[in-house]
C-alpha positions, -999 to 999 in steps of 0.1 A, spaced: -1 4 0 14 35 -5 21 53 22 18 92 13 30 121 39 20 150 17 59 158 7 69 162 -28 102 152 -23 95 117 -20 71 85 -17 75 50 4 55 21 1 56 -6 23 49 -44 23 52 -71 45 75 -95 34 69 -128 60 47 -130 85 61 -161 100 68 -143 135 37 -145 163 54 -125 184 30 -99 203 60 -75 221 64 -45 210 101 -49 202 98 -64 165 78 -60 137 73 -94 121 103 -101 104 105 -69 90 90 -48 59 101 -41 27 98 -2 17 102 16 -12 121 53 -6 123 73 -40 122 45 -61 153 22 -37 143 -5 -17 150 -10 16 144 -34 42 137 -23 76 120 -41 113 128 -69 132 146 -60 166 142 -26 174 173 -7 187 161 22 203 127 37 215 116 76 211 100 90 244 81 117 237 58 138 258 22 122 262 6 153 238 28 136 208 5 142 177 7 108 161 -20 115 134 4 141 116 20 103 103 -4 82 82 18 50 81 28 28 109 65 29 100 80 61 90 115 68 80 139 92 103 175 105 102 194 110 132 216 137 131 246 137 156 265 173 159 284 191 183 274 229 170 270 250 196 246 269 179 230 249 146 224 266 117 209 265 80 246 262 65 255 237 91 229 213 84 231 214 53 267 208 55 262 178 77 232 164 55 258 169 25 284 147 45 261 119 53 250 117 13 287 113 1 294 92 24 267 65 28 249 51 -1 222 41 28 207 77 37 188 95 11 168 130 12 137 108 19 144 100 51 145 137 60 106 136 67 113 127 103 147 141 118 156 138 155 188 160 166 214 151 193 243 170 200 275 158 217 294 193 220 297 210 254 267 226 276 233 227 255 230 233 219 205 259 201 189 249 172 180 285 151 150 291 133 175 291 101 180 251 107 141 241 109 136 262 79 166 246 57 150 212 70 114 222 59 124 227 26 145 189 24 107 178 35 107 172 73 73 176 87 86 170 126 123 175 142 125 162 176 154 172 193 172 156 227 174 180 261 206 189 251 188 214 231 170 242 239 138 243 238 126 260 206 87 260 199 98 244 162 114 216 185 95 182 198 111 174 228 119 138 230 145 111 243 161 80 236 161 45 255 195 38 241 215 59 224 222 59 185 245 67 160 240 96 131 222 80 104 188 70 87 165 51 105 130 34 107 102 48 131 73 36 142 50 70 157 26 48 173 55 32 200 82 52 196 105 19 183 136 28 161 148 0 139 177 0 117 176 9 79 190 -17 56 193 -7 16 186 -38 -7 209 -41 -34 201 -69 -59 227 -96 -68 230 -93 -102 262 -114 -108 247 -146 -91 279 -136 -64 255 -146 -34 245 -180 -25 224 -165 9 222 -128 22 220 -128 62 214 -102 88 231 -101 126 201 -118 146 211 -98 175 228 -127 198 258 -137 182 247 -151 154 230 -143 119 199 -153 99 188 -155 65 178 -122 51 140 -126 51 135 -96 20 139 -95 -14 135 -71 -42 130 -73 -77 153 -91 -105 155 -121 -128 178 -149 -108 188 -126 -85 191 -120 -49 190 -90 -27 216 -83 2 211 -60 23 236 -30 38 233 -12 69 239 25 68 277 34 67 270 61 94 262 41 120 300 30 126 330 45 134 368 30 131 382 24 165 415 10 176 395 -20 191 374 -22 161 396 -10 131 370 -26 109 343 -12 117 319 -10 92 334 -25 63 304 -48 45 317 -81 43 311 -111 21 320 -150 33 323 -178 8 299 -205 15 327 -229 29 328 -212 62 305 -222 92 288 -192 102 264 -197 132 230 -193 125 234 -201 88 233 -233 68 268 -240 49 260 -247 13 300 -260 -2 279 -257 -36 260 -287 -29 224 -287 -26 228 -319 -7 253 -307 15 235 -276 21 199 -295 29 212 -323 53 228 -306 79 214 -280 103 218 -242 109 254 -241 123 256 -234 159 290 -215 158 313 -189 138 349 -203 129 374 -184 139 383 -167 112 352 -151 104 346 -143 139 376 -125 141 365 -105 111 334 -97 131 349 -89 161 370 -61 144 341 -49 133 332 -58 99 296 -66 89 288 -99 76 260 -95 49 259 -124 33 276 -162 24 291 -161 -14 294 -190 -43 322 -215 -43 332 -240 -65 316 -269 -54 341 -282 -21 364 -254 -27 378 -275 -55 385 -259 -96 354 -262 -121 348 -248 -154 316 -225 -161 293 -235 -169 290 -271 -179 309 -282 -145 283 -261 -121 255 -286 -119 241 -278 -86 247 -237 -83 249 -214 -111 286 -198 -115 286 -162 -103 296 -136 -132 333 -119 -137 314 -83 -140 348 -77 -161 350 -74 -200 316 -85 -216 304 -97 -185 309 -138 -196 338 -145 -190 353 -174 -158 352 -154 -127 380 -183 -116 376 -203 -87 368 -213 -63 364 -180 -45 343 -172 -78 311 -158 -57 339 -133 -37 359 -123 -67 325 -119 -86 311 -96 -58 346 -72 -57 349 -66 -88 310 -59 -95 297 -42 -62 309 -8 -49 284 -17 -16 307 -42 -10 341 -39 7 359 -71 13 352 -109 11 369 -137 22 376 -166 1 404 -196 5 431 -207 -14 444 -244 -17 461 -245 -52 451 -207 -66 417 -202 -55 418 -166 -44 447 -158 -66 423 -167 -98 398 -147 -95 416 -120 -79 434 -123 -118 405 -126 -135 391 -98 -118 420 -77 -116 415 -71 -77 438 -72 -47 442 -108 -33 462 -128 -17 473 -164 -8 488 -159 31 515 -179 46 500 -216 58 487 -210 92 479 -177 93 447 -176 108 426 -211 120 403 -230 97 385 -242 122 346 -246 112 355 -243 75 351 -272 49 380 -284 38 398 -291 4 436 -303 16 444 -292 57 483 -292 46 474 -266 23 442 -248 30 443 -207 39 423 -179 37 424 -146 22 406 -116 17 399 -97 -21 398 -58 -19 395 -33 -50 420 -7 -30 453 -17 -12 447 5 18 417 -16 28 435 -48 19 465 -40 42 443 -27 70 422 -60 69 452 -78 68 470 -68 98 437 -70 114 434 -104 107 464 -121 109 476 -122 144 509 -142 142 531 -124 120 555 -95 124 549 -58 106 584 -54 89 588 -17 75 619 -19 55 618 -39 22 640 -63 3 668 -52 -20 664 -81 -42 640 -88 -66 637 -122 -86 629 -125 -119 623 -156 -141 619 -146 -178 603 -176 -191 576 -165 -169 572 -132 -184 555 -125 -219 573 -105 -250 572 -72 -245 562 -62 -279 529 -75 -265 504 -51 -247 509 -71 -217 547 -77 -216 553 -41 -225 529 -32 -192 542 -56 -171 578 -44 -179 571 -11 -170 552 -20 -137 587 -38 -131 605 -11 -132 586 14 -116 590 -11 -84 626 -15 -95 630 22 -94 605 22 -56 631 -1 -40 661 12 -53 676 -21 -71 675 -39 -102 658 -73 -108 682 -104 -105 675 -133 -135 663 -164 -120 658 -201 -135 641 -225 -106 645 -254 -126 684 -248 -130 683 -238 -97 667 -273 -83 694 -292 -106 722 -279 -90 709 -276 -52 684 -304 -46 685 -327 -19 708 -357 -31 682 -381 -17 658 -367 -44 660 -378 -81 647 -359 -112 637 -328 -128 615 -303 -104 586 -308 -127 590 -344 -126 593 -350 -84 566 -319 -78 540 -337 -109 517 -353 -92 519 -340 -55 489 -314 -53 470 -339 -73 473 -364 -46 471 -338 -13 438 -324 -25 422 -356 -39 427 -381 -11 424 -358 19 392 -340 5 378 -379 -2 390 -389 36 379 -355 53 346 -347 37 334 -370 8 333 -404 31 313 -388 63 295 -365 39 283 -398 22 281 -417 52 255 -389 67 235 -388 36 227 -426 32 217 -428 70 192 -401 64 178 -413 28 177 -448 27 214 -456 16 211 -431 -17 243 -411 -24 240 -375 -31 250 -356 -60 279 -344 -63 295 -320 -96 319 -338 -119 352 -320 -109 354 -328 -73 337 -362 -84 366 -368 -103 393 -360 -83 384 -385 -53 381 -408 -81 413 -404 -92 428 -403 -58 417 -439 -48 422 -453 -85 463 -440 -82 472 -446 -50 452 -438 -23 467 -429 10 504 -445 4 501 -415 -26 495 -389 -5 518 -398 19 547 -396 -5 532 -365 -19 533 -349 16 571 -362 20 576 -338 -15 559 -310 0 585 -308 27 612 -316 9 600 -284 -16 593 -261 11 629 -271 28 652 -264 -5 631 -233 -11 637 -216 20 673 -224 21 685 -231 -15 656 -211 -37 643 -182 -34 623 -182 -1 651 -173 25 644 -152 52 662 -118 64 665 -102 99 661 -68 89 632 -73 54 621 -103 63 621 -118 31 654 -118 15 642 -108 -18 606 -107 -36 599 -128 -60 577 -113 -89 557 -128 -120 526 -121 -140 491 -139 -130 470 -135 -155 476 -110 -191 444 -102 -202 432 -135 -213 395 -145 -222 385 -174 -206 344 -172 -221 320 -189 -202 298 -203 -229 324 -231 -241 323 -268 -238 352 -282 -222 363 -319 -221 349 -337 -191 371 -332 -160 388 -366 -151 417 -355 -127 432 -329 -105 456 -302 -119 493 -324 -130 529 -303 -128 550 -275 -114 544 -240 -118 550 -204 -102 511 -207 -91 523 -242 -65 556 -223 -51 535 -207 -24 509 -240 -16 537 -258 -14 565 -237 2 534 -224 28 549 -186 14 527 -159 8 516 -151 -31 494 -119 -36 479 -105 -67 481 -68 -76 465 -52 -103 484 -39 -130 467 -30 -158 436 -40 -187 441 -50 -223 419 -47 -248 401 -80 -272 375 -83 -298 344 -100 -279 326 -123 -295 298 -118 -272 292 -80 -273 310 -75 -307 329 -46 -294 362 -38 -277 363 -52 -242 393 -48 -215 405 -81 -193 427 -73 -163 468 -76 -164 479 -86 -126 509 -94 -110 521 -119 -84 542 -105 -55 557 -138 -36 583 -131 -1 597 -157 27 571 -175 51 557 -152 79 564 -122 54 530 -112 47 524 -77 63 559 -68 49 540 -74 20 512 -55 22 530 -24 35 551 -27 4 521 -29 -20 505 -5 4 534 21 -4 531 13 -40 494 22 -39 506 58 -21 533 62 -46 507 57 -78 527 29 -89 496 8 -80 461 24 -84 430 15 -64 406 -6 -93 368 3 -102 339 -19 -103 322 -31 -136 332 -39 -172 362 -20 -166 396 -18 -136 402 18 -148 373 35 -171 384 61 -187 
């Protein structure tokens, strides 16, 4: 039904979304309501965060709706004037995507300065011009004829809210965004008790969910909560209290109940102030699948770059696509076992990291391989990304002096007469200048041949050819597949659940080609490589700079990977050894940095489009903060640049 308030500036409509709750207490309004303010969808309701207490003669008939928008304005102005009020409202509009002029229909003034404040008549006239019908003020404002005296039962931060004139209850306002990239599996809200609940609201949109985000004005970062207000999406392999986990598998989602606890990796981010808004798409059980045919249970998220029909990379596909597409999402957590952070980071052109193994606890997370699994974060700028890493990981030393060596393997880089090659070469030169050094040309295969342990025979590619494949296929079969099969059979008369082609092929390959014995051998080879990399390779530690050098290699070079191409059915895990396997087997940090984008002629749009070029920064084990600091400083120097959302990283 339409709820008019006589203002030309805005219009609100509201409809009850769900009627499941039957509580008659005054602190809930069903499971919330869906509102439209000036054509923008909002969710409000649930649990009240405060109550406005007014005098007994407060006229509620001036409102012709049960729930109305309201803005809490906080200032420290001893005299609130037209100009200071306009400046405050302008700042709200510039810094927050939830607030808009429609929320000024009702206003509550709070004063944070010394003594008492005066709201002069010019401020009231300014609010009237914004469409305000009621202006309430706390007792710290001097009485004025144009102010309605009122109190809050619980203090509230500035920003937009919804308000019940009849009960006085105040509810947070959440803006609803359409998940048009299919990046999320389930949107969520805090349940107010340390857990979460699925979002009981949806706006219109084909094949899409809605995601609710709170006002940025509610949050102020502090030393205790440095991530306050950062909107966080989480890959759907992390268990979160109150929500089911899918792991990209429908049977898994339906079989297991909502979780009773939030895993420590995600809980730490929440404790640091991050706002969890939903769970995001993953290749099934964090494996590697090609869109679209391999994605059977869930649809593959859409990469926003280029023509919109390029693969997003995996397995952290949803987090990567979401950060590449949505300005309203600040950070997203994924995982990296064999490249699941770095691949989406490269395909979307983002800041993304695989940390040193063991950087954060992975209890209450669906495992791929316990010896290799790590948790990383995506961001569009180095400053935010570095801040999150410093707040999240607890076991690293914060080095501020940087290595003077750049390890550069010529065979890893494209020719400099190509678009990507020229771009990468220019970037390496700038990093050389920043570090006041020159690259050192290296060859990993030759170094291995000269210095590998005498007990290990063969070229590095031969020794490590199946190492990763056995580690992931056998470990996940034992730790996930077998208990999942047993639990499912118990509930479904002995039946087996459906498994996507990729993970099923991997599990089968591991069991058919050696099983537990092959896993043990692979773990031994992993340890051999790790020890060699730290002593004879290019992952040596340094007392002053943490790492002896920086290992640079290109991660993406602007290549296309169309999602409408049919591939052969998967038959085995990835085999072989490459740059991307170094961090996996050595347990070292590997961080993706956007460099630029190159043009291609799209067979989808029939236009010139652009795909990302990215560089990987590697260092010694435990040097995550050194790398994060370096990349942040490169951004400050203009060598690395923040990226935009949408089809291009750097739109003109």
